[in-house]
C-alpha positions as CSV (number, residue, x, y, z in Angstrom):
1,X,117.7,82.9,109.7
2,X,118.8,84.9,106.8
3,X,122.4,83.2,106.7
4,X,120.5,79.7,106.1
5,X,118.5,81.1,104.0
6,X,121.5,82.3,102.0
7,X,123.4,78.9,102.0
8,X,119.6,77.2,100.9
9,X,120.1,79.6,97.7
10,X,123.4,79.2,96.9
11,X,123.2,74.9,97.1
12,X,120.1,75.5,95.3
13,X,122.4,76.6,91.9
14,X,125.2,74.8,92.9
15,X,127.6,76.8,93.8
16,X,130.3,76.8,96.0
17,X,131.1,79.0,99.1
18,X,134.6,80.2,97.1
19,X,132.5,81.2,93.9
20,X,130.1,83.2,95.7
21,X,132.7,85.0,98.1
22,X,134.8,85.8,94.5
23,X,131.4,87.8,93.2
24,X,131.1,90.0,96.5
25,X,134.9,90.2,96.3
26,X,134.9,88.6,99.7
27,X,136.6,85.2,100.9
28,X,135.3,81.7,100.9
29,X,135.4,81.7,104.9
30,X,133.0,85.3,104.8
31,X,131.0,83.1,102.7
32,X,131.0,80.8,105.5
33,X,130.2,82.9,108.7
34,X,127.3,84.6,106.8
35,X,125.6,81.3,106.6
36,X,126.3,80.5,110.3
37,X,125.3,84.1,111.3
38,X,128.7,84.8,112.7
39,X,129.1,88.5,111.2
40,X,126.7,91.1,110.2
41,X,125.2,91.5,106.6
42,X,126.0,94.5,104.3
43,X,122.9,95.1,102.2
44,X,125.1,95.6,99.2
45,X,126.8,92.2,99.8
46,X,123.3,90.1,100.0
47,X,121.8,92.2,97.1
48,X,124.6,90.6,95.2
49,X,124.1,87.4,96.1
50,X,120.8,87.3,95.5
51,X,121.0,88.4,92.1
52,X,124.1,85.5,91.4
53,X,121.6,82.7,93.2
54,X,118.9,84.1,90.4
55,X,116.3,85.6,93.2
56,X,115.2,88.3,90.6
57,X,111.5,88.6,92.0
58,X,111.1,92.0,93.6
59,X,108.8,90.5,96.7
60,X,111.1,87.7,97.5
61,X,114.2,90.6,97.3
62,X,112.4,92.7,99.6
63,X,111.6,89.9,102.1
64,X,115.2,88.9,102.0
65,X,116.8,92.0,102.2
66,X,114.1,93.1,105.3
67,X,115.7,90.2,106.6
68,X,119.2,92.3,106.7
69,X,118.1,94.7,108.8
70,X,116.8,92.2,111.1
71,X,119.7,90.5,111.2
72,X,121.7,93.3,112.3
73,X,119.6,94.7,115.1
74,X,121.0,93.7,118.0
75,X,119.0,91.1,120.6
76,X,118.3,91.7,124.0
77,X,121.5,89.2,124.6
78,X,123.8,91.9,123.2
79,X,123.6,93.9,126.1
80,X,125.8,90.7,127.8
81,X,128.3,91.0,125.2
82,X,130.8,91.8,128.2
83,X,130.5,88.6,129.6
84,X,129.1,86.5,126.7
85,X,131.7,84.8,124.3
86,X,131.6,85.6,120.7
87,X,131.1,81.8,120.0
88,X,128.4,81.4,122.4
89,X,126.3,84.6,121.4
90,X,125.9,82.9,118.0
91,X,123.9,79.8,119.7
92,X,121.9,81.9,122.6
93,X,120.5,83.7,118.5
94,X,119.8,80.2,117.3
95,X,118.2,79.6,120.8
96,X,116.0,82.4,120.3
97,X,114.9,81.9,116.9
98,X,114.3,77.8,117.3
99,X,111.2,76.2,117.7
100,X,112.3,73.1,119.1
101,X,115.7,72.4,121.2
102,X,116.7,68.7,121.8
103,X,119.6,68.4,124.5
104,X,121.5,65.7,126.1
105,X,123.6,66.6,129.0
106,X,126.1,64.5,130.5
107,X,128.3,66.9,133.5
108,X,125.6,69.3,134.2
109,X,121.9,70.0,134.4
110,X,121.2,71.7,131.1
111,X,121.3,75.3,131.0
112,X,117.9,75.8,130.4
113,X,116.6,73.7,133.4
114,X,119.2,75.4,136.2
115,X,118.0,77.4,139.1
116,X,119.7,80.3,140.0
117,X,121.9,78.9,142.5
118,X,122.8,75.9,140.9
119,X,123.6,78.2,137.7
120,X,125.8,80.6,140.1
121,X,127.8,77.7,141.5
122,X,128.2,76.0,137.7
123,X,129.5,79.9,136.4
124,X,131.6,80.2,139.2
125,X,133.4,77.0,138.6
126,X,133.8,77.5,134.4
127,X,134.8,81.2,135.2
128,X,137.0,81.4,138.7
129,X,138.9,84.3,138.2
130,X,135.3,86.7,137.3
131,X,134.6,89.3,139.6
132,X,131.0,88.9,141.2
133,X,129.7,91.2,139.4
134,X,130.3,89.6,136.0
135,X,128.9,86.2,137.8
136,X,126.3,87.3,138.4
137,X,125.5,88.7,134.5
138,X,126.4,85.5,133.4
139,X,123.9,84.3,136.0
140,X,120.8,86.5,134.8
141,X,121.5,85.8,131.2
142,X,121.3,82.3,131.8
143,X,118.3,82.9,133.8
144,X,116.7,85.3,131.1
145,X,117.1,82.8,128.6
146,X,114.9,80.2,130.3
147,X,111.7,82.8,130.3
148,X,110.6,82.1,127.2
149,X,110.5,78.3,127.9
150,X,108.3,78.4,130.8
151,X,106.0,80.1,129.2
152,X,102.8,77.8,128.3
153,X,103.5,79.2,124.5
154,X,107.0,78.6,124.7
155,X,109.0,76.7,122.0
156,X,109.1,72.8,123.4
157,X,112.5,71.5,124.8
158,X,113.0,68.3,125.2
159,X,116.3,67.2,127.8
160,X,117.8,64.1,128.1
161,X,120.1,64.2,131.4
162,X,122.5,61.7,131.9
163,X,122.1,59.9,135.7
164,X,125.7,61.1,136.4
165,X,124.5,64.7,136.2
166,X,122.1,64.2,138.8
167,X,123.9,62.5,141.4
168,X,127.1,64.9,140.9
169,X,126.9,67.3,144.0
170,X,126.8,70.8,142.7
171,X,126.6,73.5,145.4
172,X,125.8,71.4,148.4
173,X,122.7,69.5,149.6
174,X,120.6,72.7,149.7
175,X,121.2,73.3,146.3
176,X,120.6,70.1,144.3
177,X,117.5,69.8,146.6
178,X,116.2,72.8,145.2
179,X,117.5,71.8,141.7
180,X,115.4,68.5,141.7
181,X,112.6,70.1,143.0
182,X,112.8,72.4,139.8
183,X,113.0,69.8,137.5
184,X,110.1,68.0,139.0
185,X,108.0,71.1,138.6
186,X,109.1,72.3,135.4
187,X,108.8,68.8,133.6
188,X,104.8,69.5,134.1
189,X,104.6,71.9,132.0
190,X,103.2,70.8,128.4
191,X,106.2,71.8,126.3
192,X,108.7,70.8,128.4
193,X,109.7,67.0,128.4
194,X,112.9,65.7,130.9
195,X,114.1,62.2,130.5
196,X,116.8,60.6,132.5
197,X,119.7,58.4,131.0
198,X,120.0,55.8,133.5
199,X,123.2,54.1,134.6
200,X,121.8,50.8,134.2
201,X,122.1,51.2,130.4
202,X,125.7,51.6,130.4
203,X,126.6,52.1,127.1
204,X,124.8,53.9,124.6
205,X,124.4,56.0,121.8
206,X,125.6,59.4,122.9
207,X,128.9,58.4,124.5
208,X,130.8,61.1,122.7
209,X,129.3,63.7,125.4
210,X,126.8,66.2,124.9
211,X,125.3,68.1,122.3
212,X,122.1,69.9,121.6
213,X,119.6,70.1,118.5
214,X,117.9,73.4,117.5
215,X,115.0,73.1,115.0
216,X,113.0,76.2,113.4
217,X,109.9,76.7,112.4
218,X,110.8,77.6,109.0
219,X,110.0,74.4,106.8
220,X,113.0,75.4,104.6
221,X,115.7,75.6,107.1
222,X,118.3,72.6,108.3
223,X,118.5,71.7,111.9
224,X,121.6,72.9,113.8
225,X,123.5,71.2,115.9
226,X,125.3,72.6,118.8
227,X,128.4,70.9,120.1
228,X,130.2,72.9,122.7
229,X,133.9,72.6,123.8
230,X,135.6,74.2,126.3
231,X,136.7,77.7,124.5
232,X,134.5,77.5,121.5
233,X,131.8,75.5,120.0
234,X,130.8,73.6,116.5
235,X,127.5,74.4,114.4
236,X,126.9,71.7,112.0
237,X,124.0,72.2,109.8
238,X,124.8,69.8,106.9
239,X,122.6,66.8,106.7
240,X,125.4,64.5,106.9
241,X,126.8,66.2,109.8
242,X,123.5,66.4,111.4
243,X,122.0,62.9,111.0
244,X,124.0,60.8,113.0
245,X,123.5,63.3,116.2
246,X,119.5,62.9,115.4
247,X,119.8,59.2,115.1
248,X,121.8,59.1,118.3
249,X,118.9,61.6,120.3
250,X,116.4,59.3,119.1
251,X,118.2,56.4,120.8
252,X,118.6,57.8,123.7
253,X,115.1,59.0,124.0
254,X,114.2,55.2,123.5
255,X,116.6,54.2,125.7
256,X,115.7,56.7,128.9
257,X,113.0,57.0,131.1
258,X,109.4,58.0,130.5
259,X,108.3,61.1,131.9
260,X,106.7,58.8,134.8
261,X,110.5,57.0,135.4
262,X,111.7,60.3,135.3
263,X,110.0,61.6,138.6
264,X,110.6,58.3,140.2
265,X,114.1,58.8,139.9
266,X,114.1,62.3,140.8
267,X,112.2,61.3,143.8
268,X,114.7,58.5,144.7
269,X,117.5,61.3,144.5
270,X,115.5,63.8,146.9
271,X,115.2,61.1,149.4
272,X,119.0,60.5,149.3
273,X,119.9,63.8,149.7
């Protein structure tokens, strides 16, 4: 999370991205991309920024410069670069670093909770022109992302799923039956909470659509809100941008089912298939 640390240091000195960019002979947009982790880091640039930000302690500088090497080391997901959009590559990296992910989904079961057959159907819908091999690579990537969340010591995943997503027939009855059983199973894991936003609540706090909030173990790093669009995504980390989503998520959790209510709805849906 080198980018977030650099942003925090810059803001603590009251410097704009434009001023920081000028100092390292770069544009404001490059500083923005660095702080969001969307571009590689050059040791010289980081050294110059640390000096500008008043980081003169040798130990602190070494620690941050070590993060340059780590940030530039490709993650396991980079081997899927041929099928992984650049804008989503950033998200997977943030997901790997997060200690808590809270997500609200309207259209589909969240990707981190999908079965293989359900995921395959969703990917085929999204990439109808892809080869069978590329489809399978996308599905395998999604399944691999799930692995750390289903371990007992894994990060916390808290998902609120709109009832519409659970009633939408994806892949046919057998696929939906398997998917609903899977949700019942993973909901029993200590680090996974699943709630359902029932139809009976009508309008609610997140009518704007799906979003995720990622929280990190480092207390000085801000939450990141991820909002996916058709061919891109928004990454929000400023307090004034994040707070409305936190409020909406809290309201969703209050209005959605309890874990017991979730199991009841999933059971009813299974009986309807």
